[in-house]
VEXLOTOR-247719 format. One record per atom (N, C-alpha, C): residue in one letter; y, z negated, x; atom name. Coordinates in steps of 0.02 Angstrom, whole numbers, plus 50000, padded with zeros to 5 digits. Each point is the difference from the previous one (the first is absolute). Layout:
<kolros>
KOLRO resn    c2    c3    c1 name
KOLRO    A     Y     Z     X   CA
...
</kolros>
This chain:
<kolros>
KOLRO resn    c2    c3    c1 name
KOLRO    X 57077 47819 54229    N
KOLRO    X 49961 50062 49974   CA
KOLRO    X 50000 50016 49915    C
KOLRO    X 49993 50049 49990    N
KOLRO    X 50015 50016 49925   CA
KOLRO    X 49939 49979 49967    C
KOLRO    X 50006 49996 49932    N
KOLRO    X 49938 49991 49968   CA
KOLRO    X 49963 50054 49987    C
KOLRO    X 50023 50051 50009    N
KOLRO    X 49949 50058 49986   CA
KOLRO    X 49965 50014 50068    C
KOLRO    X 50029 49979 50049    N
KOLRO    X 49960 50010 50058   CA
KOLRO    X 49963 49948 50005    C
KOLRO    X 49986 49954 49991    N
KOLRO    X 49954 49937 49980   CA
KOLRO    X 49942 50024 49972    C
KOLRO    X 50024 50018 49927    N
KOLRO    X 49937 50026 49954   CA
KOLRO    X 49967 50067 50033    C
KOLRO    X 50044 50037 50039    N
KOLRO    X 49966 50064 50044   CA
KOLRO    X 49953 49976 50041    C
KOLRO    X 50013 49958 50047    N
KOLRO    X 49961 49973 50061   CA
KOLRO    X 49944 49956 49954    C
KOLRO    X 50002 49986 49948    N
KOLRO    X 49961 49947 49946   CA
KOLRO    X 49950 50058 50005    C
KOLRO    X 50017 50047 49959    N
KOLRO    X 49945 50067 49981   CA
KOLRO    X 49958 50027 50059    C
KOLRO    X 50027 50003 50049    N
KOLRO    X 49976 50032 50060   CA
KOLRO    X 49946 49956 50032    C
KOLRO    X 50014 49942 49985    N
KOLRO    X 49958 49935 50021   CA
KOLRO    X 49943 50003 49953    C
KOLRO    X 50017 49996 49940    N
KOLRO    X 49944 49996 49949   CA
KOLRO    X 49946 50070 50006    C
KOLRO    X 50041 50064 50024    N
KOLRO    X 49953 50055 50010   CA
KOLRO    X 49962 49991 50063    C
KOLRO    X 50014 49976 50038    N
KOLRO    X 49961 49987 50072   CA
KOLRO    X 49945 49941 49993    C
KOLRO    X 50025 49947 49953    N
KOLRO    X 49939 49949 49970   CA
KOLRO    X 49958 50046 49967    C
KOLRO    X 50009 50042 49964    N
KOLRO    X 49969 50048 49964   CA
KOLRO    X 49934 50022 50036    C
KOLRO    X 50041 50057 50055    N
KOLRO    X 49946 50031 50042   CA
KOLRO    X 49967 49953 50036    C
KOLRO    X 50014 49945 50037    N
KOLRO    X 49958 49964 50037   CA
KOLRO    X 49941 49962 49969    C
KOLRO    X 50027 49986 49921    N
KOLRO    X 49945 49965 49960   CA
KOLRO    X 49946 50043 49990    C
KOLRO    X 50010 50069 49993    N
KOLRO    X 49949 50061 49983   CA
KOLRO    X 49961 49997 50064    C
KOLRO    X 50037 50006 50067    N
KOLRO    X 49962 50002 50072   CA
KOLRO    X 49945 49947 50000    C
KOLRO    X 50033 49940 49995    N
KOLRO    X 49958 49937 49989   CA
KOLRO    X 49944 49996 49973    C
KOLRO    X 50016 50007 49927    N
KOLRO    X 49951 50003 49954   CA
KOLRO    X 49945 50042 50018    C
KOLRO    X 50009 50063 50024    N
KOLRO    X 49951 50042 50015   CA
KOLRO    X 49958 49999 50050    C
KOLRO    X 50044 49958 50057    N
KOLRO    X 49974 49979 50064   CA
KOLRO    X 49942 49934 49972    C
KOLRO    X 50017 49967 49970    N
KOLRO    X 49962 49937 49982   CA
KOLRO    X 49930 50019 49958    C
KOLRO    X 50009 50053 49967    N
KOLRO    X 49943 50035 49944   CA
KOLRO    X 49969 49942 49981    C
KOLRO    X 49941 50021 49970    N
KOLRO    X 49949 49954 49967   CA
KOLRO    X 49992 49935 50046    C
KOLRO    X 49985 50006 50065    N
KOLRO    X 49975 49954 50031   CA
KOLRO    X 50070 49949 50009    C
KOLRO    X 50051 50012 49991    N
KOLRO    X 50064 49939 50015   CA
KOLRO    X 50010 49985 49928    C
KOLRO    X 49973 50015 49936    N
KOLRO    X 50031 49985 49924   CA
KOLRO    X 50007 49921 50019    C
KOLRO    X 49957 49957 50012    N
KOLRO    X 49990 49923 50001   CA
KOLRO    X 50081 49979 50045    C
KOLRO    X 50012 50041 50057    N
KOLRO    X 50049 49979 50041   CA
KOLRO    X 50069 50020 49967    C
KOLRO    X 49997 50065 49967    N
KOLRO    X 50056 50009 49964   CA
KOLRO    X 50020 49961 49939    C
KOLRO    X 49945 49981 49958    N
KOLRO    X 50015 49951 49942   CA
KOLRO    X 50016 49935 50027    C
KOLRO    X 49979 49967 50063    N
KOLRO    X 50012 49927 50011   CA
KOLRO    X 50056 49998 50028    C
KOLRO    X 50010 50047 50060    N
KOLRO    X 50073 50001 50037   CA
KOLRO    X 50051 50047 49999    C
KOLRO    X 49984 50046 49955    N
KOLRO    X 50062 50054 50014   CA
KOLRO    X 50025 49993 49913    C
KOLRO    X 49957 50005 49950    N
KOLRO    X 50017 50014 49935   CA
KOLRO    X 50041 49935 49966    C
KOLRO    X 49990 49931 50025    N
KOLRO    X 50028 49948 49975   CA
KOLRO    X 50088 50001 50010    C
KOLRO    X 50021 50036 50053    N
KOLRO    X 50072 50004 50010   CA
KOLRO    X 50020 50056 49949    C
KOLRO    X 49973 50032 49977    N
KOLRO    X 50016 50042 49941   CA
KOLRO    X 49998 49978 49945    C
KOLRO    X 49952 49958 49981    N
KOLRO    X 50008 49952 49943   CA
KOLRO    X 50061 49944 49980    C
KOLRO    X 50016 49995 50084    N
KOLRO    X 50052 49938 49992   CA
KOLRO    X 50067 50047 49997    C
KOLRO    X 50015 50054 50010    N
KOLRO    X 50055 50040 49983   CA
KOLRO    X 49999 50005 49923    C
KOLRO    X 49949 50022 49982    N
KOLRO    X 49992 50017 49915   CA
KOLRO    X 50026 49932 49965    C
KOLRO    X 49979 49940 50026    N
KOLRO    X 50011 49943 49980   CA
KOLRO    X 50082 49992 50006    C
KOLRO    X 50019 50013 50047    N
KOLRO    X 50070 49983 50007   CA
KOLRO    X 50055 50046 49962    C
KOLRO    X 49967 50061 49982    N
KOLRO    X 50027 50046 49961   CA
KOLRO    X 50008 49977 49930    C
KOLRO    X 49940 49972 49972    N
KOLRO    X 49980 49971 49928   CA
KOLRO    X 50049 49942 50001    C
KOLRO    X 50015 49970 50052    N
KOLRO    X 50042 49922 50003   CA
KOLRO    X 50074 50022 49981    C
KOLRO    X 50016 50060 50015    N
KOLRO    X 50071 49987 50010   CA
KOLRO    X 50025 50056 49923    C
KOLRO    X 49953 50029 49964    N
KOLRO    X 50022 50044 49941   CA
KOLRO    X 50029 49968 49951    C
KOLRO    X 49968 49954 49979    N
KOLRO    X 50037 49955 49942   CA
KOLRO    X 50071 49968 50007    C
KOLRO    X 49990 49965 50064    N
KOLRO    X 50080 49962 50009   CA
KOLRO    X 50054 50066 50006    C
KOLRO    X 49972 50058 50046    N
KOLRO    X 50051 50054 50008   CA
KOLRO    X 50025 50036 49939    C
KOLRO    X 49939 50015 49949    N
KOLRO    X 50030 50034 49949   CA
KOLRO    X 50036 49968 49959    C
KOLRO    X 49993 49922 49986    N
KOLRO    X 50026 49960 49953   CA
KOLRO    X 50073 49993 50015    C
KOLRO    X 50004 49982 50067    N
KOLRO    X 50066 49985 50022   CA
KOLRO    X 50051 50063 50004    C
KOLRO    X 49974 50050 50031    N
KOLRO    X 50041 50062 50002   CA
KOLRO    X 50020 50034 49930    C
KOLRO    X 49945 49990 49953    N
KOLRO    X 50020 50025 49927   CA
KOLRO    X 50049 49952 49966    C
KOLRO    X 49994 49937 50006    N
KOLRO    X 50059 49955 49968   CA
KOLRO    X 50072 50012 50041    C
KOLRO    X 49994 49999 50059    N
KOLRO    X 50064 50013 50021   CA
KOLRO    X 50037 50083 49991    C
KOLRO    X 49943 50042 49994    N
KOLRO    X 50022 50068 49971   CA
KOLRO    X 50017 50007 49941    C
KOLRO    X 49976 49975 49947    N
KOLRO    X 50029 49998 49940   CA
KOLRO    X 50064 49951 49988    C
KOLRO    X 49989 49944 50026    N
KOLRO    X 50073 49964 50000   CA
KOLRO    X 50060 50018 50038    C
KOLRO    X 49985 50057 50039    N
KOLRO    X 50058 50027 50040   CA
KOLRO    X 50046 50064 49952    C
KOLRO    X 49945 50012 49947    N
KOLRO    X 50016 50049 49963   CA
KOLRO    X 50066 49970 49946    C
KOLRO    X 49981 49942 49990    N
KOLRO    X 50072 49973 49958   CA
KOLRO    X 49991 50020 49933    C
KOLRO    X 50013 50045 49970    N
KOLRO    X 50005 50040 49934   CA
KOLRO    X 49931 49994 49962    C
KOLRO    X 49997 49968 49954    N
KOLRO    X 49928 49991 49958   CA
KOLRO    X 49984 50067 49968    C
KOLRO    X 50045 50033 49981    N
KOLRO    X 49990 50064 49972   CA
KOLRO    X 49976 50053 50039    C
KOLRO    X 50032 50003 50077    N
KOLRO    X 49968 50033 50051   CA
KOLRO    X 49936 49980 50009    C
KOLRO    X 49968 49937 50001    N
KOLRO    X 49939 49980 50018   CA
KOLRO    X 49950 50030 49942    C
KOLRO    X 50007 49985 49953    N
KOLRO    X 49980 50030 49929   CA
KOLRO    X 49989 50077 50017    C
KOLRO    X 50043 50042 50016    N
KOLRO    X 49995 50074 50018   CA
KOLRO    X 49948 50014 50042    C
KOLRO    X 50007 49960 50041    N
KOLRO    X 49946 49995 50074   CA
KOLRO    X 49930 49994 49990    C
KOLRO    X 50016 49932 49948    N
KOLRO    X 49923 49994 49985   CA
KOLRO    X 49958 50034 49965    C
KOLRO    X 50049 50045 49959    N
KOLRO    X 49954 50050 49954   CA
KOLRO    X 49985 50060 50040    C
KOLRO    X 50045 50023 50053    N
KOLRO    X 49973 50056 50040   CA
KOLRO    X 49956 49978 50045    C
KOLRO    X 49986 49922 50036    N
KOLRO    X 49946 50000 50039   CA
KOLRO    X 49947 49991 49962    C
KOLRO    X 49994 49965 49931    N
KOLRO    X 49933 50016 49961   CA
KOLRO    X 49976 50058 49993    C
KOLRO    X 50051 50053 49976    N
KOLRO    X 49972 50072 49990   CA
KOLRO    X 49978 50019 50063    C
KOLRO    X 50029 49990 50055    N
KOLRO    X 49973 50020 50068   CA
KOLRO    X 49930 49984 50018    C
KOLRO    X 49982 49920 49991    N
KOLRO    X 49961 49980 50006   CA
KOLRO    X 49933 50033 49969    C
KOLRO    X 50001 50007 49934    N
KOLRO    X 49963 50039 49950   CA
KOLRO    X 49983 50061 50020    C
KOLRO    X 50058 50036 50017    N
KOLRO    X 49986 50076 50006   CA
KOLRO    X 49979 50010 50066    C
KOLRO    X 50010 49968 50050    N
KOLRO    X 49946 49992 50079   CA
KOLRO    X 49945 49971 49992    C
KOLRO    X 49987 49960 49956    N
KOLRO    X 49923 49979 49984   CA
KOLRO    X 49954 50060 49970    C
KOLRO    X 50037 50020 49959    N
KOLRO    X 49960 50064 49956   CA
KOLRO    X 49984 50060 50058    C
KOLRO    X 50056 50011 50041    N
KOLRO    X 49989 50044 50037   CA
KOLRO    X 49943 49996 50053    C
KOLRO    X 50011 49934 50022    N
KOLRO    X 49951 49977 50049   CA
KOLRO    X 49924 50005 49978    C
KOLRO    X 49997 49975 49929    N
KOLRO    X 49923 50016 49968   CA
KOLRO    X 49982 50072 50013    C
KOLRO    X 50045 50048 49974    N
KOLRO    X 49967 50063 49978   CA
KOLRO    X 49984 50017 50085    C
KOLRO    X 50057 49996 50045    N
KOLRO    X 49988 50024 50063   CA
KOLRO    X 49925 49975 50037    C
KOLRO    X 49995 49929 49982    N
KOLRO    X 49938 49976 50018   CA
KOLRO    X 49930 50030 49985    C
KOLRO    X 50008 50011 49938    N
KOLRO    X 49940 50036 49966   CA
KOLRO    X 50001 50061 50024    C
KOLRO    X 50053 50051 50005    N
KOLRO    X 49971 50071 50035   CA
KOLRO    X 50002 49995 50069    C
KOLRO    X 50025 49947 50034    N
KOLRO    X 49986 50011 50069   CA
KOLRO    X 49915 49975 50013    C
KOLRO    X 49984 49954 49947    N
KOLRO    X 49932 49968 50009   CA
KOLRO    X 49945 50067 49980    C
KOLRO    X 50024 50035 49932    N
KOLRO    X 49961 50043 49993   CA
KOLRO    X 49989 50058 50049    C
KOLRO    X 50046 50013 50038    N
KOLRO    X 50019 50069 50051   CA
KOLRO    X 49954 49965 50074    C
KOLRO    X 50022 49940 50018    N
KOLRO    X 49975 49998 50067   CA
KOLRO    X 49936 49955 49991    C
KOLRO    X 49982 49955 49948    N
KOLRO    X 49960 49964 50012   CA
KOLRO    X 49992 49937 50052    C
KOLRO    X 50051 49968 50006    N
KOLRO    X 49991 49951 50064   CA
KOLRO    X 49940 49951 49982    C
KOLRO    X 49967 49982 50060    N
KOLRO    X 49932 49970 50001   CA
KOLRO    X 49955 50032 49971    C
KOLRO    X 50011 50061 50009    N
KOLRO    X 49929 50035 49974   CA
KOLRO    X 49941 49992 50063    C
KOLRO    X 49938 49977 49984    N
KOLRO    X 49957 49989 50067   CA
KOLRO    X 49990 49933 50023    C
KOLRO    X 50062 49969 49974    N
KOLRO    X 49991 49918 50021   CA
KOLRO    X 49982 49945 49955    C
KOLRO    X 49955 49979 50010    N
KOLRO    X 49965 49944 49942   CA
KOLRO    X 50045 49953 50004    C
KOLRO    X 50023 49974 49936    N
KOLRO    X 50052 49941 49968   CA
KOLRO    X 49952 49954 49979    C
KOLRO    X 50006 49933 49992    N
KOLRO    X 49973 49944 49975   CA
KOLRO    X 50007 50005 49922    C
KOLRO    X 49945 49982 49952    N
KOLRO    X 50009 50026 49936   CA
KOLRO    X 50064 49947 49974    C
KOLRO    X 50013 49945 50022    N
KOLRO    X 50049 49946 49980   CA
KOLRO    X 50066 50042 50013    C
KOLRO    X 50014 50036 50044    N
KOLRO    X 50062 50035 50015   CA
KOLRO    X 50015 50052 49948    C
KOLRO    X 49941 50030 49990    N
KOLRO    X 50009 50068 49966   CA
KOLRO    X 50015 49970 49921    C
KOLRO    X 49979 49945 49976    N
KOLRO    X 50006 49969 49931   CA
KOLRO    X 50061 49964 50002    C
KOLRO    X 50031 49967 50058    N
KOLRO    X 50066 49976 49991   CA
KOLRO    X 50063 50058 49990    C
KOLRO    X 49972 50061 50036    N
KOLRO    X 50048 50052 50006   CA
KOLRO    X 50007 50047 49930    C
KOLRO    X 49944 49984 49965    N
KOLRO    X 49984 50035 49935   CA
KOLRO    X 50020 49983 49935    C
KOLRO    X 50052 49931 50016    N
KOLRO    X 50006 49966 49939   CA
KOLRO    X 50065 50054 49958    C
KOLRO    X 49984 49977 49935    N
KOLRO    X 50046 50053 49961   CA
KOLRO    X 50076 49959 50000    C
KOLRO    X 50054 50049 50005    N
KOLRO    X 50067 49980 49997   CA
KOLRO    X 50020 49968 49936    C
KOLRO    X 50035 49946 49995    N
KOLRO    X 50020 49980 49950   CA
KOLRO    X 50052 50042 49951    C
KOLRO    X 50020 49980 49931    N
KOLRO    X 50037 50045 49962   CA
KOLRO    X 50078 49992 50035    C
KOLRO    X 50037 50039 49990    N
KOLRO    X 50078 50023 50027   CA
KOLRO    X 50034 49926 49973    C
KOLRO    X 49977 49985 49927    N
KOLRO    X 50050 49938 49980   CA
KOLRO    X 49974 49946 50040    C
KOLRO    X 49940 49983 50007    N
KOLRO    X 49983 49936 50045   CA
KOLRO    X 50018 50007 50063    C
KOLRO    X 50009 50055 50029    N
KOLRO    X 50026 49997 50074   CA
KOLRO    X 50077 49969 49997    C
KOLRO    X 50050 50025 49947    N
KOLRO    X 50053 49980 49986   CA
KOLRO    X 49996 49940 49991    C
KOLRO    X 49965 49974 49953    N
KOLRO    X 49995 49918 49982   CA
KOLRO    X 49974 49962 50056    C
KOLRO    X 49975 50016 50040    N
KOLRO    X 49966 49960 50072   CA
KOLRO    X 50049 50000 50059    C
KOLRO    X 50067 50051 49989    N
KOLRO    X 50052 49978 50057   CA
KOLRO    X 50035 49950 49987    C
KOLRO    X 50005 49966 49941    N
KOLRO    X 50031 49936 49986   CA
KOLRO    X 49968 49938 50016    C
KOLRO    X 50015 49956 50040    N
KOLRO    X 49954 49944 50021   CA
KOLRO    X 50011 49963 49955    C
KOLRO    X 49932 49956 49992    N
KOLRO    X 50009 49941 49959   CA
KOLRO    X 50026 49936 50041    C
KOLRO    X 49974 50024 50072    N
KOLRO    X 50005 49940 50059   CA
KOLRO    X 50029 50016 50046    C
KOLRO    X 50061 50005 50028    N
KOLRO    X 50021 50032 50056   CA
KOLRO    X 49968 49983 50080    C
KOLRO    X 49979 49936 49991    N
KOLRO    X 49977 49974 50058   CA
KOLRO    X 49929 50023 50012    C
KOLRO    X 49963 50000 49938    N
KOLRO    X 49935 50040 50000   CA
KOLRO    X 49999 50079 50022    C
KOLRO    X 50059 50029 49972    N
KOLRO    X 49994 50071 50043   CA
KOLRO    X 50025 50007 50054    C
KOLRO    X 50040 49949 50040    N
KOLRO    X 50005 50003 50069   CA
KOLRO    X 49945 49988 50020    C
KOLRO    X 49952 49954 49990    N
KOLRO    X 49935 49972 50036   CA
KOLRO    X 49964 50057 49994    C
KOLRO    X 49992 50045 49952    N
KOLRO    X 49945 50051 49995   CA
KOLRO    X 50037 50065 50026    C
KOLRO    X 50060 50013 50016    N
KOLRO    X 50033 50054 50033   CA
KOLRO    X 50004 50044 49950    C
KOLRO    X 49999 49982 49936    N
KOLRO    X 50015 50057 49951   CA
KOLRO    X 50083 50022 50002    C
KOLRO    X 49998 50058 50029    N
KOLRO    X 50066 50023 50021   CA
KOLRO    X 50044 50022 49942    C
KOLRO    X 49980 50035 49943    N
KOLRO    X 50030 50023 49944   CA
KOLRO    X 50015 49934 49974    C
KOLRO    X 49971 49939 49992    N
KOLRO    X 50022 49951 49972   CA
KOLRO    X 50066 49967 50048    C
KOLRO    X 49974 49993 50060    N
KOLRO    X 50055 49977 50046   CA
KOLRO    X 50062 50031 49981    C
KOLRO    X 50005 50068 50011    N
KOLRO    X 50060 50049 49978   CA
KOLRO    X 50039 49971 49950    C
KOLRO    X 49956 50008 49944    N
KOLRO    X 50038 49987 49929   CA
KOLRO    X 50039 49935 50008    C
KOLRO    X 49963 49954 50024    N
KOLRO    X 50033 49917 50012   CA
KOLRO    X 50044 50004 50049    C
KOLRO    X 50011 50034 50046    N
KOLRO    X 50046 50006 50043   CA
KOLRO    X 50071 50046 49986    C
KOLRO    X 49989 50040 49949    N
KOLRO    X 50038 50024 49970   CA
KOLRO    X 50056 49968 49954    C
KOLRO    X 49949 49954 49953    N
KOLRO    X 50027 49955 49964   CA
KOLRO    X 50043 49942 50026    C
KOLRO    X 49973 49974 50066    N
KOLRO    X 50036 49954 50030   CA
KOLRO    X 50072 50038 50041    C
KOLRO    X 50001 50057 50015    N
KOLRO    X 50053 50023 50031   CA
KOLRO    X 50050 50025 49943    C
KOLRO    X 49975 50014 49938    N
KOLRO    X 50042 50004 49940   CA
KOLRO    X 50044 49933 49987    C
KOLRO    X 49958 49947 50002    N
KOLRO    X 50028 49942 49981   CA
KOLRO    X 50052 49988 50038    C
KOLRO    X 49989 50006 50077    N
KOLRO    X 50043 49971 50050   CA
KOLRO    X 50070 50047 50011    C
KOLRO    X 49989 50059 49964    N
KOLRO    X 50065 50049 50001   CA
KOLRO    X 50034 49984 49936    C
KOLRO    X 49977 49974 49956    N
KOLRO    X 50023 49972 49929   CA
KOLRO    X 50049 49941 50018    C
KOLRO    X 49965 49957 50038    N
KOLRO    X 50039 49929 50023   CA
KOLRO    X 50042 49989 50040    C
KOLRO    X 50004 50064 50051    N
KOLRO    X 50048 49995 50037   CA
KOLRO    X 50017 49945 50062    C
KOLRO    X 50047 49983 50006    N
KOLRO    X 50023 49940 50052   CA
KOLRO    X 49964 49935 49977    C
KOLRO    X 49971 49992 49954    N
KOLRO    X 49965 49937 49972   CA
KOLRO    X 49946 50007 50042    C
KOLRO    X 49971 50045 50011    N
KOLRO    X 49925 50001 50041   CA
KOLRO    X 50017 50031 50065    C
KOLRO    X 50056 49979 50042    N
KOLRO    X 50016 50045 50052   CA
KOLRO    X 49938 49958 50060    C
KOLRO    X 49987 49942 49999    N
KOLRO    X 49969 49965 50034   CA
KOLRO    X 49926 50030 49999    C
KOLRO    X 49994 50004 49948    N
KOLRO    X 49914 50042 49999   CA
KOLRO    X 49993 50075 50012    C
KOLRO    X 50058 50035 49994    N
KOLRO    X 50012 50065 50019   CA
KOLRO    X 50008 49988 50080    C
KOLRO    X 50033 49959 50031    N
KOLRO    X 49989 49997 50073   CA
KOLRO    X 49943 49995 50022    C
KOLRO    X 49953 49957 49972    N
KOLRO    X 49933 49968 49997   CA
KOLRO    X 49949 50063 50010    C
KOLRO    X 50015 50052 49956    N
KOLRO    X 49949 50053 49992   CA
KOLRO    X 50038 50057 50058    C
KOLRO    X 50059 49995 50008    N
KOLRO    X 50019 50049 50050   CA
KOLRO    X 49967 49975 50068    C
KOLRO    X 49995 49945 50013    N
KOLRO    X 49980 49975 50069   CA
KOLRO    X 49926 50013 50002    C
KOLRO    X 49960 49986 49949    N
KOLRO    X 49931 50007 50005   CA
KOLRO    X 49983 50091 49994    C
KOLRO    X 50044 50016 49978    N
KOLRO    X 49997 50083 50000   CA
KOLRO    X 50000 50027 50100    C
KOLRO    X 50044 49967 50020    N
KOLRO    X 50013 50016 50070   CA
KOLRO    X 49946 49984 50032    C
KOLRO    X 49973 49921 49997    N
KOLRO    X 49945 49989 50025   CA
KOLRO    X 49934 50042 50014    C
KOLRO    X 49998 50021 49939    N
KOLRO    X 49934 50048 49958   CA
KOLRO    X 50004 50068 50049    C
KOLRO    X 50078 50007 50004    N
KOLRO    X 49990 50072 50025   CA
KOLRO    X 49991 50002 50064    C
KOLRO    X 50024 49931 50039    N
KOLRO    X 49986 49997 50075   CA
KOLRO    X 49923 49998 50010    C
KOLRO    X 49965 49963 49949    N
KOLRO    X 49921 49995 50013   CA
KOLRO    X 49976 50058 49978    C
KOLRO    X 50021 50031 49961    N
KOLRO    X 49977 50065 49999   CA
KOLRO    X 49993 50055 50068    C
KOLRO    X 50070 49990 50032    N
KOLRO    X 50001 50052 50067   CA
KOLRO    X 49949 49964 50040    C
KOLRO    X 49996 49919 50008    N
KOLRO    X 49954 49976 50053   CA
KOLRO    X 49927 50026 49977    C
KOLRO    X 49985 49993 49948    N
KOLRO    X 49931 50021 49978   CA
KOLRO    X 49976 50074 50019    C
KOLRO    X 50059 50039 49982    N
KOLRO    X 49988 50071 49998   CA
KOLRO    X 50009 50012 50089    C
KOLRO    X 50003 49969 50045    N
KOLRO    X 50009 50003 50061   CA
KOLRO    X 49928 50002 50026    C
KOLRO    X 49949 49962 49974    N
KOLRO    X 49926 49981 50013   CA
KOLRO    X 49967 50063 49972    C
KOLRO    X 50020 50047 49967    N
KOLRO    X 49964 50071 49968   CA
KOLRO    X 49962 50036 50030    C
KOLRO    X 50022 50010 50062    N
KOLRO    X 49952 50040 50063   CA
KOLRO    X 49938 49968 50009    C
KOLRO    X 50010 49931 50004    N
KOLRO    X 49948 49953 50017   CA
KOLRO    X 49952 49997 49936    C
KOLRO    X 50012 49990 49955    N
KOLRO    X 49973 50003 49927   CA
KOLRO    X 49965 50060 49987    C
KOLRO    X 50032 50067 50011    N
KOLRO    X 49975 50069 49992   CA
KOLRO    X 49955 50011 50040    C
KOLRO    X 49995 49976 50059    N
KOLRO    X 49950 50021 50055   CA
KOLRO    X 49938 49967 49982    C
KOLRO    X 50011 49919 49983    N
KOLRO    X 49940 49962 49984   CA
KOLRO    X 49958 50017 49946    C
KOLRO    X 50030 50026 49935    N
KOLRO    X 49986 50016 49948   CA
KOLRO    X 49951 50073 49998    C
KOLRO    X 50044 50044 50043    N
KOLRO    X 49962 50071 50012   CA
KOLRO    X 49941 49998 50058    C
KOLRO    X 50002 49956 50049    N
KOLRO    X 49950 49995 50042   CA
KOLRO    X 49936 49969 49968    C
KOLRO    X 50020 49944 49958    N
KOLRO    X 49927 49977 49965   CA
KOLRO    X 49972 50064 49938    C
KOLRO    X 50058 50020 49971    N
KOLRO    X 49967 50055 49941   CA
KOLRO    X 49958 50065 50053    C
KOLRO    X 50028 50022 50047    N
KOLRO    X 49960 50062 50032   CA
KOLRO    X 49935 49956 50037    C
KOLRO    X 50009 49958 50015    N
KOLRO    X 49925 49965 50031   CA
KOLRO    X 49968 49989 49957    C
KOLRO    X 50014 49962 49929    N
KOLRO    X 49954 49996 49960   CA
KOLRO    X 49971 50061 49961    C
KOLRO    X 50033 50037 49974    N
KOLRO    X 49970 50061 49953   CA
KOLRO    X 49990 50068 50038    C
KOLRO    X 50044 49992 50071    N
KOLRO    X 49983 50064 50035   CA
KOLRO    X 50050 50074 49975    C
KOLRO    X 50012 50039 50050    N
KOLRO    X 50035 50041 49986   CA
KOLRO    X 49994 50070 49938    C
KOLRO    X 49922 50004 50004    N
KOLRO    X 49980 50045 49951   CA
KOLRO    X 50014 49970 49919    C
KOLRO    X 49994 49948 49991    N
KOLRO    X 49995 49961 49941   CA
KOLRO    X 50078 50001 49984    C
KOLRO    X 50039 49979 50050    N
KOLRO    X 50088 49997 49985   CA
KOLRO    X 50012 50073 49987    C
KOLRO    X 49982 50041 50027    N
KOLRO    X 50040 50069 49988   CA
KOLRO    X 49964 50024 49923    C
</kolros>
């Protein structure tokens, strides 16, 4: 079976899980909130935990191999500059789009939010130079433990550049990263195969907890 067919089947299963989750949540209603939280919701939480589990090693290994495979250091520098410009551009676009849609659609209007959540969301954005400084890790292991993706990306790019520069001297390490990337790709497919169950659990718990009107 082709990869595209597998993904298409997975997409269909996720949509089915979404629909069944809505139906189950509405059927449980307020009376079944405790049941949804105790016996259905945890499967969604497990699914989300497994996704978080694979993100750091997957991104790190795939970036190291991707950068190393480019070979030419000058080519890596050009791609890095374009990547940074793309990141800053898309971030600025996302901020503008979020403010515009938030103003027009007013999501969450009529729904009470805890004051702590509002305060956390209202934190001021740091200056642009501080953002640039913060993407360079002082401790790579700490960045991985905290899942600081920008710092992980920078560290992975540096490791990939060094591996490309050293060439055959680090072939064993290169092979290790390649095999690690293969393992993480296989693990990703395994975790994503559980997506229909995870989506069903999360949606069923959500609809049972807040109800359809609040969700709309």
